N, CA, C and O of each residue as an XYZ file, in Angstrom:
180
protein
N     103.066     18.622     41.231
C     102.837     19.903     40.593
C     104.083     20.307     39.795
O     105.215     20.185     40.262
N     103.834     20.785     38.591
C     104.940     21.174     37.726
C     105.566     22.479     38.212
O     104.865     23.393     38.647
N     106.889     22.553     38.132
C     107.594     23.758     38.569
C     107.449     24.851     37.511
O     107.572     24.582     36.316
N     107.186     26.096     37.953
C     107.015     27.210     37.033
C     108.382     27.815     36.719
O     109.215     28.009     37.605
N     108.587     28.102     35.456
C     109.821     28.738     35.021
C     109.945     30.112     35.695
O     109.002     30.900     35.627
N     111.074     30.422     36.341
C     111.221     31.703     37.047
C     111.037     32.919     36.141
O     110.519     33.943     36.587
N     111.451     32.823     34.879
C     111.294     33.947     33.949
C     109.809     34.206     33.693
O     109.371     35.357     33.668
N     109.048     33.148     33.505
C     107.607     33.287     33.279
C     106.945     33.879     34.520
O     106.059     34.725     34.400
N     107.358     33.454     35.691
C     106.806     33.975     36.932
C     107.074     35.478     37.068
O     106.183     36.234     37.456
N     108.287     35.906     36.753
C     108.633     37.330     36.824
C     107.786     38.137     35.846
O     107.286     39.207     36.194
N     107.621     37.633     34.631
C     106.814     38.340     33.630
C     105.366     38.451     34.101
O     104.754     39.510     33.968
N     104.819     37.379     34.645
C     103.441     37.419     35.136
C     103.277     38.422     36.270
O     102.286     39.152     36.308
N     104.231     38.469     37.191
C     104.155     39.405     38.302
C     104.233     40.848     37.799
O     103.488     41.710     38.264
N     105.135     41.109     36.849
C     105.274     42.468     36.309
C     104.017     42.908     35.563
O     103.557     44.036     35.739
N     103.461     42.035     34.736
C     102.244     42.374     33.992
C     101.074     42.572     34.950
O     100.306     43.522     34.804
N     100.937     41.682     35.926
C      99.868     41.823     36.913
C     100.003     43.106     37.717
O      99.010     43.782     37.984
N     101.224     43.442     38.103
C     101.464     44.677     38.846
C     101.153     45.900     38.015
O     100.616     46.883     38.526
N     101.486     45.849     36.731
C     101.200     46.971     35.832
C      99.700     47.229     35.744
O      99.256     48.372     35.857
N      98.914     46.164     35.541
C      97.473     46.337     35.436
C      96.855     46.747     36.769
O      95.911     47.535     36.796
N      97.377     46.221     37.869
C      96.882     46.624     39.187
C      97.151     48.109     39.413
O      96.303     48.816     39.957
N      98.325     48.586     39.001
C      98.661     50.005     39.134
C      97.716     50.864     38.298
O      97.249     51.904     38.761
N      97.434     50.433     37.068
C      96.524     51.184     36.201
C      95.128     51.260     36.805
O      94.504     52.321     36.793
N      94.634     50.141     37.335
C      93.297     50.121     37.933
C      93.242     51.022     39.157
O      92.279     51.767     39.334
N      94.273     50.962     40.008
C      94.285     51.799     41.207
C      94.400     53.275     40.834
O      93.782     54.120     41.482
N      95.172     53.597     39.814
C      95.291     54.982     39.362
C      93.942     55.495     38.866
O      93.537     56.613     39.186
N      93.249     54.663     38.079
C      91.950     55.064     37.561
C      90.957     55.281     38.698
O      90.225     56.271     38.704
N      90.929     54.363     39.654
C      89.979     54.488     40.758
C      90.288     55.710     41.623
O      89.372     56.403     42.066
N      91.561     55.973     41.862
C      91.935     57.153     42.636
C      91.534     58.430     41.935
O      91.037     59.361     42.570
N      91.742     58.483     40.641
C      91.344     59.653     39.852
C      89.827     59.806     39.864
O      89.313     60.913     40.025
N      89.120     58.705     39.695
C      87.653     58.753     39.645
C      87.068     59.243     40.966
O      86.087     59.986     40.975
N      87.664     58.831     42.074
C      87.166     59.259     43.381
C      87.337     60.776     43.532
O      86.475     61.444     44.103
N      88.453     61.318     43.017
C      88.702     62.754     43.153
C      87.879     63.581     42.172
O      87.259     64.568     42.568
N      87.865     63.190     40.892
C      87.244     64.019     39.858
C      85.797     63.643     39.558
O      85.014     64.490     39.128
N      85.438     62.382     39.780
C      84.108     61.850     39.443
C      83.761     62.059     37.978
O      82.610     62.319     37.630
N      84.776     61.942     37.123
C      84.573     62.063     35.686
C      85.295     60.898     35.022
O      86.510     60.941     34.831
N      84.551     59.867     34.675
C      85.156     58.638     34.166
C      85.890     58.866     32.849
O      86.951     58.279     32.634
N      85.349     59.708     31.959
C      85.998     59.943     30.665
C      87.370     60.587     30.829
O      88.344     60.146     30.218
N      87.445     61.622     31.647
C      88.731     62.305     31.858
C      89.735     61.361     32.499
O      90.902     61.351     32.106
N      89.317     60.579     33.462
C      90.223     59.656     34.129
C      90.687     58.563     33.188
O      91.845     58.149     33.240
N      89.799     58.092     32.332
C      90.182     57.043     31.383
C      91.266     57.562     30.453
O      92.229     56.852     30.162
N      91.115     58.818     29.977
C      92.122     59.405     29.087
C      93.445     59.592     29.816
O      94.506     59.408     29.219
N      93.403     59.953     31.094
C      94.623     60.189     31.854
C      95.352     58.885     32.182
O      96.582     58.844     32.144
N      94.621     57.831     32.499
C      95.268     56.612     32.986
C      95.381     55.491     31.963
O      96.171     54.568     32.165
N      94.623     55.536     30.876
C      94.622     54.413     29.933
C      95.971     54.239     29.253
O      96.627     53.216     29.451
N      96.393     55.191     28.475
C      97.709     55.121     27.810
C      98.145     56.505     27.578
O      99.224     56.728     27.029
């Protein structure tokens, strides 16, 4: 198995964590407000 460059691994972890945080934020907002449009505007960008 080829060794993964540590810099690439760090970038992948950071990007994956960012998207996981966004998804969890959206789901948490949706559970509280039950308004997908408002939550999308708050958590998207």
